[in-house]
C-alpha positions as CSV (number, residue, x, y, z in Angstrom):
1,M,-25.9,10.2,18.2
2,K,-22.8,8.7,19.8
3,I,-19.9,7.7,17.7
4,V,-17.0,5.6,19.1
5,V,-13.7,5.6,17.3
6,L,-11.7,2.4,17.8
7,G,-8.0,3.0,17.3
8,G,-6.2,6.3,17.9
9,G,-3.7,6.4,15.0
10,E,-3.7,8.7,12.1
11,S,-7.0,7.3,10.8
12,G,-8.8,7.2,14.2
13,F,-7.6,10.7,15.2
14,G,-8.9,12.2,12.0
15,S,-12.2,10.4,12.3
16,A,-12.7,11.7,15.8
17,V,-12.0,15.3,14.8
18,L,-14.4,15.1,11.8
19,A,-17.2,13.4,13.9
20,K,-16.9,16.1,16.5
21,K,-17.0,18.9,13.9
22,E,-20.2,17.3,12.5
23,G,-21.9,17.6,15.9
24,F,-21.7,14.0,17.2
25,E,-20.8,12.9,20.7
26,V,-17.5,11.3,20.2
27,F,-15.4,8.8,22.3
28,L,-12.0,7.5,21.1
29,S,-10.6,4.3,22.5
30,D,-7.1,2.8,21.9
31,S,-5.7,-0.4,23.4
32,G,-2.2,1.1,23.1
33,K,-0.6,4.5,23.8
34,L,-1.7,7.6,21.9
35,K,0.8,10.1,20.4
36,E,1.1,13.2,22.5
37,E,0.2,15.4,19.6
38,Y,-3.1,13.5,19.1
39,K,-3.9,13.7,22.8
40,S,-3.3,17.4,22.9
41,R,-5.6,18.0,19.9
42,L,-8.3,15.7,21.3
43,E,-8.3,17.6,24.6
44,L,-8.4,20.9,22.7
45,E,-11.4,19.7,20.7
46,G,-13.1,18.4,23.9
47,I,-13.1,14.8,22.6
48,A,-13.2,12.1,25.3
49,F,-10.7,9.4,24.9
50,E,-8.9,6.5,26.6
51,E,-5.7,4.7,26.0
52,G,-4.1,1.4,27.2
53,G,-7.3,-0.6,27.0
54,H,-11.0,-0.6,26.1
55,T,-13.9,0.1,28.4
56,P,-16.6,-2.2,27.0
57,E,-19.7,-0.4,28.5
58,K,-18.6,2.9,26.8
59,I,-17.9,1.3,23.4
60,L,-21.0,-0.9,23.4
61,D,-23.1,2.2,24.0
62,A,-22.2,3.5,20.6
63,D,-24.7,4.1,17.8
64,E,-22.0,3.7,15.3
65,V,-18.3,2.7,15.4
66,V,-15.5,3.9,13.2
67,K,-12.9,1.1,13.3
68,S,-9.2,1.4,12.5
69,P,-8.2,-0.7,9.5
70,G,-5.5,-2.4,11.6
71,I,-8.0,-3.9,14.0
72,P,-9.2,-7.4,12.7
73,D,-12.8,-8.6,12.9
74,T,-11.6,-11.3,15.3
75,A,-10.7,-8.8,18.0
76,P,-13.0,-9.4,21.1
77,M,-14.3,-5.8,21.1
78,V,-15.3,-6.0,17.4
79,K,-17.0,-9.4,17.9
80,A,-19.0,-7.9,20.8
81,L,-20.1,-5.0,18.6
82,R,-21.1,-7.3,15.8
83,E,-23.2,-9.5,18.2
84,K,-24.9,-6.3,19.4
85,G,-25.6,-5.3,15.8
86,T,-23.7,-2.0,16.1
87,P,-22.8,-0.6,12.6
88,I,-19.1,-0.6,12.1
89,I,-17.6,1.6,9.4
90,S,-14.2,2.8,8.2
91,E,-12.7,6.3,8.2
92,I,-13.3,6.3,4.4
93,E,-17.0,5.8,4.8
94,L,-17.3,8.5,7.5
95,A,-15.3,11.1,5.6
96,G,-17.0,10.3,2.3
97,R,-20.4,11.4,3.8
98,Y,-19.1,14.9,4.3
99,S,-16.7,15.4,1.4
100,K,-18.0,17.5,-1.5
101,A,-14.9,16.7,-3.6
102,R,-14.5,14.2,-6.4
103,H,-12.5,11.1,-5.7
104,I,-9.9,9.0,-7.5
105,C,-9.5,5.8,-5.5
106,V,-6.7,3.3,-5.9
107,T,-6.4,-0.2,-4.6
108,G,-4.5,-3.4,-5.5
109,S,-2.1,-5.9,-3.9
110,N,0.9,-4.1,-5.4
111,G,1.6,-0.7,-7.0
112,K,-1.1,1.3,-5.2
113,T,1.2,3.6,-3.3
114,T,3.2,4.5,-6.4
115,T,0.1,4.9,-8.6
116,T,-1.7,7.0,-6.0
117,T,1.3,9.2,-5.5
118,L,1.8,9.6,-9.3
119,I,-1.9,10.6,-9.8
120,Y,-1.6,13.1,-7.0
121,E,1.6,14.6,-8.4
122,I,0.1,14.9,-11.9
123,L,-3.0,16.6,-10.7
124,K,-1.0,18.9,-8.4
125,A,1.3,19.8,-11.4
126,A,-1.8,20.6,-13.4
127,G,-3.0,23.1,-10.8
128,F,-5.8,21.1,-9.3
129,N,-6.9,21.7,-5.7
130,V,-6.1,18.2,-4.6
131,G,-5.4,16.2,-1.5
132,V,-3.9,12.8,-1.0
133,G,-4.9,10.4,1.7
134,G,-6.4,7.0,2.7
135,N,-3.5,4.6,3.3
136,I,-0.8,7.3,2.8
137,G,-0.4,10.9,3.7
138,S,-2.6,12.8,6.2
139,S,-5.9,11.3,7.4
140,Y,-8.6,11.7,4.8
141,A,-11.1,12.4,7.5
142,Y,-8.9,15.1,9.1
143,Q,-8.5,16.8,5.7
144,V,-12.3,16.8,5.1
145,A,-12.7,18.3,8.6
146,T,-10.1,21.1,8.1
147,S,-9.9,22.0,4.4
148,E,-11.8,22.3,1.2
149,R,-10.6,20.2,-1.8
150,D,-12.0,19.8,-5.3
151,W,-10.3,16.4,-5.6
152,Y,-8.9,13.6,-3.4
153,V,-6.6,10.8,-4.5
154,L,-7.0,8.0,-2.0
155,E,-5.0,4.8,-1.6
156,L,-7.4,2.3,-0.2
157,S,-6.4,-1.0,1.4
158,S,-8.8,-4.0,1.5
159,F,-9.3,-3.3,5.2
160,Q,-10.4,0.2,4.6
161,L,-12.7,-0.9,1.8
162,D,-14.3,-3.5,4.0
163,G,-15.8,-0.7,6.1
164,T,-17.3,1.2,3.1
165,F,-21.0,0.9,2.2
166,T,-22.2,4.2,0.6
167,F,-18.8,5.6,-0.4
168,R,-18.4,6.0,-4.2
169,S,-15.3,6.5,-6.3
170,D,-15.7,8.8,-9.3
171,I,-12.6,7.1,-10.8
172,A,-11.6,3.7,-9.4
173,V,-8.2,2.1,-10.1
174,L,-7.5,-1.5,-9.4
175,T,-3.8,-2.1,-10.1
176,N,-3.8,-5.9,-9.7
177,I,-4.8,-8.7,-7.3
178,T,-2.4,-11.3,-6.0
179,P,-2.7,-13.4,-2.8
180,D,-2.2,-11.2,0.2
181,H,-3.5,-10.7,3.8
182,L,-5.2,-14.1,3.5
183,D,-4.8,-14.5,7.2
184,R,-7.5,-11.8,7.5
185,Y,-9.8,-13.4,5.0
186,D,-10.1,-17.0,6.3
187,H,-7.3,-18.0,3.9
188,K,-9.8,-17.7,1.0
189,I,-8.7,-15.8,-2.0
190,E,-12.3,-15.1,-3.1
191,N,-12.9,-13.2,0.1
192,Y,-9.9,-11.0,-0.6
193,V,-10.9,-10.5,-4.2
194,N,-14.4,-9.5,-3.2
195,S,-12.9,-7.0,-0.7
196,K,-10.8,-5.3,-3.4
197,F,-13.8,-5.0,-5.7
198,R,-15.7,-3.0,-3.2
199,I,-13.8,-0.1,-4.8
200,I,-16.4,-0.1,-7.6
201,R,-19.4,-0.4,-5.2
202,N,-22.0,2.3,-5.9
203,Q,-20.3,3.5,-9.2
204,R,-22.7,5.0,-11.7
205,P,-22.5,4.7,-15.6
206,E,-20.7,8.0,-15.8
207,D,-18.0,6.9,-13.4
208,I,-14.7,5.2,-14.5
209,F,-13.1,1.9,-13.6
210,I,-9.5,1.4,-14.6
211,Y,-8.1,-2.2,-14.3
212,S,-5.4,-4.6,-15.7
213,V,-6.6,-7.2,-18.2
214,D,-3.2,-9.0,-17.6
215,N,-4.2,-9.9,-14.1
216,E,-5.9,-13.3,-13.8
217,L,-7.8,-12.7,-10.6
218,T,-9.1,-9.3,-11.7
219,M,-10.3,-10.7,-15.0
220,K,-12.1,-13.7,-13.5
221,Y,-14.1,-11.3,-11.3
222,V,-14.8,-9.0,-14.2
223,C,-16.0,-11.8,-16.5
224,D,-18.2,-13.3,-13.7
225,H,-19.8,-10.0,-12.9
226,Q,-19.9,-8.2,-16.3
227,E,-23.7,-7.7,-16.3
228,H,-23.5,-5.7,-13.0
229,M,-20.6,-3.4,-14.1
230,T,-22.4,-0.5,-15.7
231,M,-19.6,2.1,-15.2
232,H,-17.2,3.1,-18.0
233,S,-14.4,0.5,-18.0
234,L,-10.9,1.4,-19.1
235,P,-8.4,-1.6,-19.2
236,F,-4.6,-1.5,-19.5
237,T,-2.2,-4.2,-20.7
238,V,1.3,-4.8,-22.0
239,K,0.3,-8.0,-23.9
240,E,-2.2,-6.8,-26.5
241,T,-3.6,-3.9,-28.5
242,L,-6.7,-2.1,-27.2
243,L,-9.2,0.2,-29.0
244,E,-9.7,2.1,-25.7
245,G,-7.5,2.0,-22.7
246,A,-3.8,1.8,-22.4
247,Y,-1.4,-0.6,-24.1
248,L,2.3,-1.0,-25.0
249,D,2.8,-0.9,-28.8
250,D,5.5,-2.8,-30.8
251,K,7.9,0.1,-30.4
252,G,7.6,0.0,-26.6
253,M,5.5,3.2,-26.3
254,I,2.5,3.5,-24.0
255,N,-0.5,4.4,-26.0
256,I,-3.6,5.8,-24.1
257,S,-7.1,6.4,-25.5
258,C,-10.0,7.2,-23.1
259,N,-13.2,9.2,-23.3
260,G,-12.1,10.7,-26.7
261,K,-8.7,11.8,-25.4
262,E,-5.4,10.4,-26.5
263,T,-1.8,10.6,-25.5
264,T,1.5,8.7,-25.8
265,I,4.2,8.2,-23.2
266,D,7.8,7.0,-23.8
267,P,8.8,4.8,-20.8
268,S,12.5,5.5,-21.5
269,T,11.9,9.1,-20.3
270,M,10.6,7.9,-16.9
271,K,12.9,7.7,-13.8
272,I,11.0,4.8,-12.4
273,K,11.9,1.6,-14.3
274,G,10.6,-1.9,-14.7
275,I,7.5,-3.5,-16.1
276,H,5.6,-2.9,-12.9
277,N,6.1,0.8,-13.2
278,I,4.9,0.7,-16.8
279,Y,1.6,-0.7,-15.4
280,N,1.6,2.0,-12.7
281,A,2.2,4.7,-15.2
282,M,-0.6,3.4,-17.5
283,A,-3.1,3.4,-14.6
284,A,-2.1,6.8,-13.3
285,A,-2.1,8.4,-16.8
286,M,-5.6,7.2,-17.6
287,A,-6.9,8.4,-14.3
288,A,-5.3,11.8,-14.8
289,L,-6.5,12.1,-18.4
290,S,-10.0,11.2,-17.3
291,A,-9.9,13.9,-14.7
292,G,-9.0,16.5,-17.4
293,V,-5.2,16.7,-17.2
294,S,-3.4,17.3,-20.5
295,G,-1.0,14.8,-22.0
296,D,1.9,17.2,-21.7
297,V,1.5,17.6,-17.9
298,I,1.2,13.8,-17.6
299,R,4.4,13.2,-19.6
300,E,6.3,16.0,-17.7
301,T,5.4,14.6,-14.3
302,L,6.2,11.0,-15.2
303,A,9.6,12.2,-16.4
304,S,10.4,13.9,-13.1
305,F,8.8,11.4,-10.7
306,G,11.5,9.5,-8.7
307,G,9.3,6.9,-6.9
308,V,8.1,6.5,-3.3
309,E,10.0,5.9,-0.1
310,H,10.5,2.2,0.9
311,R,9.7,0.9,-2.6
312,M,12.8,-0.1,-4.6
313,E,14.5,2.9,-3.0
314,V,18.2,3.1,-3.7
315,V,19.7,4.0,-0.4
316,A,23.5,4.2,-1.0
317,E,26.5,2.4,-2.4
318,H,29.4,1.5,0.0
319,D,32.6,-0.1,-1.1
320,G,30.9,-1.3,-4.3
321,V,27.9,-2.8,-2.5
322,L,24.5,-1.3,-3.5
323,F,21.8,-1.1,-0.8
324,I,18.1,-1.0,-1.8
325,N,15.2,-0.4,0.6
326,D,12.1,-2.3,-0.6
327,S,10.5,-2.6,2.9
328,K,7.1,-1.9,1.4
329,A,7.3,-5.3,-0.3
330,T,5.1,-7.1,2.2
331,N,3.9,-9.9,-0.1
332,V,5.5,-12.4,-2.5
333,D,4.3,-10.8,-5.7
334,S,6.1,-7.5,-4.7
335,V,9.3,-9.4,-4.1
336,W,8.9,-11.1,-7.6
337,Y,9.2,-7.6,-9.2
338,A,12.1,-6.7,-7.0
339,L,14.1,-9.8,-7.7
340,E,13.2,-9.7,-11.4
341,S,14.9,-6.3,-11.6
342,M,18.2,-7.3,-9.9
343,T,21.3,-7.2,-12.1
344,R,23.9,-7.9,-9.5
345,P,24.6,-10.9,-7.2
346,T,21.9,-10.3,-4.5
347,V,22.0,-10.6,-0.7
348,W,18.3,-10.7,0.0
349,I,16.9,-9.8,3.5
350,A,13.4,-11.2,4.0
351,G,11.1,-12.3,6.7
352,G,8.6,-11.0,9.3
353,T,5.0,-11.9,10.0
354,D,3.9,-14.5,7.5
355,K,0.5,-13.8,5.9
356,G,0.0,-17.3,4.4
357,N,2.8,-16.8,1.8
358,D,3.4,-19.3,-1.0
359,Y,7.0,-18.8,-2.2
360,E,6.8,-21.1,-5.2
361,Q,6.4,-18.3,-7.7
362,I,9.7,-16.7,-6.8
363,K,11.9,-19.8,-6.3
364,E,13.3,-19.7,-9.9
365,L,14.1,-16.0,-9.6
366,A,15.8,-16.6,-6.3
367,R,17.8,-19.5,-7.7
368,S,19.2,-17.3,-10.5
369,K,19.5,-13.9,-8.7
370,V,20.1,-14.6,-5.0
371,R,23.5,-15.7,-3.6
372,T,22.6,-15.2,0.1
373,L,19.3,-15.1,1.9
374,I,19.2,-13.5,5.3
375,C,16.0,-14.3,7.2
376,M,15.0,-11.6,9.7
377,G,12.1,-12.5,12.0
378,L,11.1,-14.1,15.2
379,D,10.1,-17.3,13.3
380,N,12.2,-18.0,10.2
381,K,11.4,-21.7,9.9
382,K,9.0,-21.5,6.9
383,L,11.2,-19.1,4.9
384,M,14.4,-21.2,5.5
385,E,12.7,-24.4,4.6
386,S,11.2,-22.9,1.4
387,F,14.6,-21.8,0.0
388,K,16.7,-24.7,1.2
389,G,18.5,-26.0,-1.9
390,V,17.3,-22.9,-3.9
391,V,19.7,-20.3,-2.4
392,P,23.3,-21.3,-1.7
393,F,23.7,-19.5,1.6
394,I,20.9,-19.0,4.2
395,Y,21.2,-17.3,7.6
396,S,18.7,-16.9,10.4
397,T,18.6,-13.7,12.4
398,S,16.1,-12.4,14.9
399,S,16.7,-8.6,14.6
400,L,17.8,-5.9,12.2
401,S,21.1,-5.5,14.0
402,E,21.8,-9.2,13.6
403,A,20.8,-9.1,10.0
404,M,23.1,-6.1,9.2
405,E,26.0,-7.8,11.0
406,C,25.5,-10.7,8.7
407,V,25.3,-8.3,5.7
408,A,28.7,-6.8,6.8
409,K,30.3,-10.3,6.8
410,V,28.9,-11.8,3.6
411,T,28.9,-9.0,1.1
412,H,31.5,-8.4,-1.6
413,P,32.1,-5.4,-4.1
414,G,29.6,-5.7,-6.9
415,D,26.8,-7.2,-4.7
416,C,23.3,-5.7,-4.1
417,V,21.7,-5.9,-0.6
418,L,18.0,-6.0,-1.1
419,L,15.6,-5.5,1.8
420,S,12.4,-7.0,0.3
421,P,10.7,-8.8,3.2
422,A,7.6,-10.6,1.6
423,C,6.1,-10.3,5.0
424,A,4.4,-7.9,7.4
425,S,6.7,-6.1,9.8
426,F,4.8,-6.5,13.1
427,D,7.0,-9.1,14.7
428,L,9.9,-6.7,15.1
429,F,8.7,-3.2,14.0
430,K,5.7,-0.9,14.3
431,N,5.2,-0.9,10.5
432,Y,7.1,-1.2,7.2
433,E,8.0,2.5,7.3
434,E,9.9,2.0,10.6
435,R,11.6,-1.1,9.2
436,G,12.7,0.8,6.1
437,R,13.8,3.8,8.0
438,L,15.9,1.8,10.5
439,F,17.4,-0.2,7.6
440,K,18.5,3.1,6.0
441,E,20.1,4.2,9.3
442,W,22.1,0.9,9.5
443,V,23.2,1.4,5.9
444,G,24.5,4.8,6.8
445,N,26.6,3.3,9.5
446,I,27.7,0.2,7.7
447,D,31.4,1.3,7.5
448,E,31.5,1.7,11.3
449,L,29.8,-1.7,11.7
450,K,32.4,-3.4,9.5
451,K,35.2,-1.8,11.4
452,R,33.7,-2.9,14.8
453,L,33.3,-6.5,13.5
454,A,36.9,-6.5,12.2
455,E,38.2,-5.4,15.6
456,L,36.2,-8.2,17.3
457,D,37.9,-10.7,14.9
């Protein structure tokens, strides 16, 4: 059987190594340039590959294709495979066939990285033999090929879920659903919702589904499909009291009851703050408690956990100006949480590749919190028009260097500079991680930048 792997990033590389280990004939094809470390390992494993373009006859000869989540269904090569009827799966589907571990899987428009990382840290603190992967960490497929785990905690994007068919989550967590990536789903929210709910596909009555009853799109789907949801459902909320699940009581304490186990968490002991992190903590705690972790370990880990990189990450404070890296905020809902938490006059850096954004829901927050909006992208027209008359000062820049020069000119002691783009990063950067990392580098050199600009004046 011949397997072709489309895309040679972390996911594709791991998929190729696993497929080879399982005895398949493997060919990896990437339209871009492969990392040298991946090429060396592929050569060592005897895996044929190409870079800088696709050879159609080699790809169309596949019995099955493992597609990188970053490649859209509209790509010519994917269309050709679909027309031929070739099965196309994701890394998650492939690796799930060969993993003997139990799986806690997390998806959602927002909060999934924090929730996934929290669950992993809690299980690790409890002494579990656990790996973390999916959309973060090392390739899940590569870990399955090279190590033995009892548990995996996987962050799954809608794109990864789209390529799953037999994969099953022992414990599935859906943090929330808000409009996102609609450009990949024919601009139809129902297509995106259906994609997210693939996380409960194949679940059995003894499996667990953790979800927010405060999320409108989630609840609409749950209500419409109740008769088919035979797994054990565990809801969480900050708006009401629940007999089973997680809720916030009138004293502000998180109360959790699931599968006959109970625990209580005081949010004031947590390093990560904000209502969104209360939701994340509820979901993570229920998943960990369901996996057999004690309440004490859950509380201890929540108290020590400092958050994830690129998500409301405090970078530094220079001359009374606070800099926050929220590069992972690639949709409007994420930015809502960021702006809602601002307590200083805010200089907001936003922009990038628009995914069909509707900015209405954050206009009032922007009006009350943001003094200056710095648009950073190759096309800032929509963003600038959306906030005209909402934010007093708006600037258009086409690079991070231009944006930071603008920051150096407009900030005052007591301000907060918030990088929270609301957009994908692909117009100017490889990914949101590179965007956040480069922002932090510029922050580290902000004093030199101000000095240089002063000399030019």
